C-alpha positions, 0 to 999 in steps of 0.5 A, spaced: 392 273 221 395 276 227 394 283 229 399 289 228 401 287 221 405 281 224 406 275 220 408 268 222 409 262 217 410 255 221 411 248 219 404 245 221 399 250 222 397 257 223 398 261 230 393 261 235 387 265 235 387 273 236 388 275 244 383 276 249 383 282 254 387 282 260 385 285 267 389 291 267 392 291 260 392 298 257 393 298 250 394 304 246 392 306 239 398 310 238 404 308 234 410 306 238 415 310 237 423 308 237 427 311 242 433 316 239 440 313 238 445 316 242 452 319 240 458 320 243 458 326 248 451 324 250 449 325 257 446 318 261 443 318 268 445 311 272 439 310 277 437 304 282 430 303 281 431 296 285 436 293 289 442 297 292 448 297 287 455 296 290 459 302 290 465 299 286 461 295 281 457 301 280 463 305 278 466 300 274 460 299 270 460 307 269 467 307 267 465 302 261 459 307 259 464 313 259 469 308 255 463 308 250 464 316 249 458 317 254 457 323 259 455 319 266 451 322 272 449 318 277 442 319 281 442 322 288 439 315 291 443 310 287 447 308 293 442 308 298 440 302 302 433 301 306 430 295 309 425 291 305 420 292 310 419 297 316 423 303 317 429 302 322 436 300 322 439 297 316 440 290 316 445 287 312 442 280 313 435 282 310 433 284 303 435 291 302 432 296 296 436 302 294 432 307 298 425 308 299 420 307 294 418 315 293 426 316 293 427 311 287 421 314 283 424 321 284 431 319 281 427 316 275 422 321 274 428 327 275 432 323 270 427 322 265 424 329 265 431 332 265 432 335 258 440 334 258 439 327 259 438 322 253 438 315 256 436 313 263 440 307 265 438 302 271 444 300 275 442 293 277 436 289 278 434 285 284 427 287 286 423 293 287 421 296 281 414 294 281 414 298 288 416 304 284 410 304 279 405 307 283 410 313 285 411 315 278 408 321 276 406 319 269 403 325 266 410 328 268 413 323 264 409 323 258 410 330 258 418 329 258 417 324 253 413 328 248 418 334 249 424 329 247 421 327 241 419 334 239 426 336 240 428 332 234 432 327 237 427 322 238 424 319 245 430 318 250 432 311 252 430 307 258 435 301 259 436 295 264 434 288 264 431 283 269 427 286 275 427 292 270 422 288 266 416 292 270 419 299 268 419 296 260 412 294 260 409 300 264 413 305 259 412 301 253 404 301 255 403 308 258 409 312 254 408 308 247 416 308 247 421 302 245 426 301 251 432 297 251 433 290 255 440 289 256 446 289 261 447 294 267 453 298 270 453 294 276 451 287 273 455 284 268 458 291 265 462 291 272 466 284 271 473 285 269 474 285 261 466 285 259 465 280 254 466 283 247 459 281 244 456 284 250 459 290 249 458 290 241 451 289 242 450 294 247 453 299 243 449 297 237 443 298 240 444 304 244 448 308 238 445 305 232 446 299 227 444 292 226 442 287 231 442 280 230 441 275 236 443 268 234 439 262 237 442 255 239 436 250 237 430 251 234 424 248 238 419 249 233 421 251 226 418 257 222 418 264 221 415 270 224 415 278 224 412 283 229 414 288 234 418 285 240 415 284 247 417 280 253 423 280 258 424 276 265 418 271 266 417 272 273 416 280 272 411 279 266 407 274 271 407 278 277 404 284 273 398 280 270 392 283 273 395 290 275 394 297 271 402 296 269 401 289 265 403 289 258 398 288 253 397 281 250 402 278 246 397 278 239 401 279 233 408 280 237 414 276 238 415 274 245 422 274 248 423 270 255 428 269 260 429 268 267 435 266 273 435 261 278 428 259 277 426 251 278 423 248 271 416 247 275 416 254 277 417 256 270 412 251 268 407 254 273 409 261 270 408 259 263 401 256 265 399 262 268 400 267 262 397 261 258 391 261 262 390 269 262 390 269 255 396 273 254 400 268 249 393 268 245 395 270 237 403 271 239 407 271 232 413 267 235 417 266 241 425 267 243 428 264 249 434 267 252 438 265 257 436 261 263 441 261 268 441 256 274 434 254 272 435 246 272 437 241 267 436 244 260 433 238 257 428 238 262 427 246 261 426 244 253 421 239 255 417 244 259 418 249 253 416 244 248 410 242 252 407 249 254 409 253 248 409 248 242 401 248 242 401 255 240 403 253 233 408 258 232 416 258 231 420 257 238 427 259 238 431 257 244 438 259 246 438 267 244 444 270 248 440 275 252 438 275 259 442 273 265 449 270 264 456 272 262 454 274 255 448 279 255 446 282 248 441 287 248 434 287 245 429 293 243 423 291 246 417 294 242 421 294 236 420 291 229 423 284 229 424 278 225 424 271 228 427 265 224 427 258 227 430 253 222 427 245 221 431 240 225 438 238 221 440 231 222 447 232 219 453 233 224 454 240 222 447 243 222 446 249 219 444 255 223 438 254 227 436 261 227 436 268 229 432 274 232 433 280 228 431 287 230 430 292 224 435 298 224 431 304 226 430 309 220 435 314 219 440 310 224 444 314 229 442 321 231 
C-alpha cells in the first residue's frame, strides 16, 4: 500500500496514491539512523541559527538543561545581533538575526563537528534558518555524522522547533539522521517554572524512554504506522522547490503545527503542499498546537476539508509546537498514530495518540 513499510487503516477507504517527485527533493536509499540518547554529563552546544536570543532568557533556559544533568556550552555568535538586510548600525525596531549568515552557519558547523558535543540545541526560532542552509559545509557535517555514529554512541542530536524545521528537513534528508523537534532554551524553557509535561517529554526524547503524545479530538478515525515527518507548516511550504525540501510524505505520518497564521493562510499553505504532491501517499496526519491562529472551529473545518480527502487518519490537538505545553517529537522515527471514531457519550473514550517507538537499546 504505502511505501516505506508503513501501514494505514482507516474507516472508509485506502490512503491516496503513491507520492510523486518533488522539485529539489533528494530522497536517499540509505536507512535513517536514530540519534544516540544522552546520558548525564554529556556536553550539549546551544547555538542561535535564527533570531537573536535574549541573554537573560538564554541563561534561564541553559540552567534548565544543566538541571537535566547536561554540560552546556554556548555558541560564539549566539548573542550577536545584525540587521535583516544590509550591514549597518543595528536597529532595534527592525527584524534582527543572531549574527551574519556565515557566522550562524559556523556555530552550527563547529558544534556538529566537535566530537565532544553530543547534541546541538537551538536557542530559539524566529526567522533565519533557511538562510543558513547555503552556508553549511555538508561534506564536513556528513563526515562528522559518520564519525559520531562509528563511535558507538550513535549520531548526535539536532534539537529545536519552529523556524528550525528548515534544519530538521535538511539534516534528515542529507545526513539521514532523526532529529528532535521540541522546546528551546530561550523559548518556553526560559519561562519561570516550565510545564512539567514539557520537561518530562524533553527528558524522555533526549535521554530515552517511551514517548506518547495524546490528542484531543479525531478529525478522521483510523490507525497508521510509518516514519514521522513534518514540523512547522510555514517552513515546510517555504522549502518546496529548494534543494533542501523534505522528501514527499508517502508512507509517513505527517506532523503539522504553526503560530499566528490566519485560517486562510493555513488553507493556502495546505493547498500548496497538496498541489505539489507532497501529501500523496501519506499514512496519517497529526495536528499540533495552532496558537493564535484564529477560531479553532474554523481551523478544524479547514483541516477536514483539505486533509480529509487524503483518506487517512487525522488526529488533532497534539501538545507539540508553539504553546505553553510543548512535548518533544523525534522526526524520522517510527511512529504509530491512532485516531478513535467519534463517541457521542459525554465521557468519551481517549480520542487517540501519536506514539513513537522507543529506540533499540534505550539510553547509551
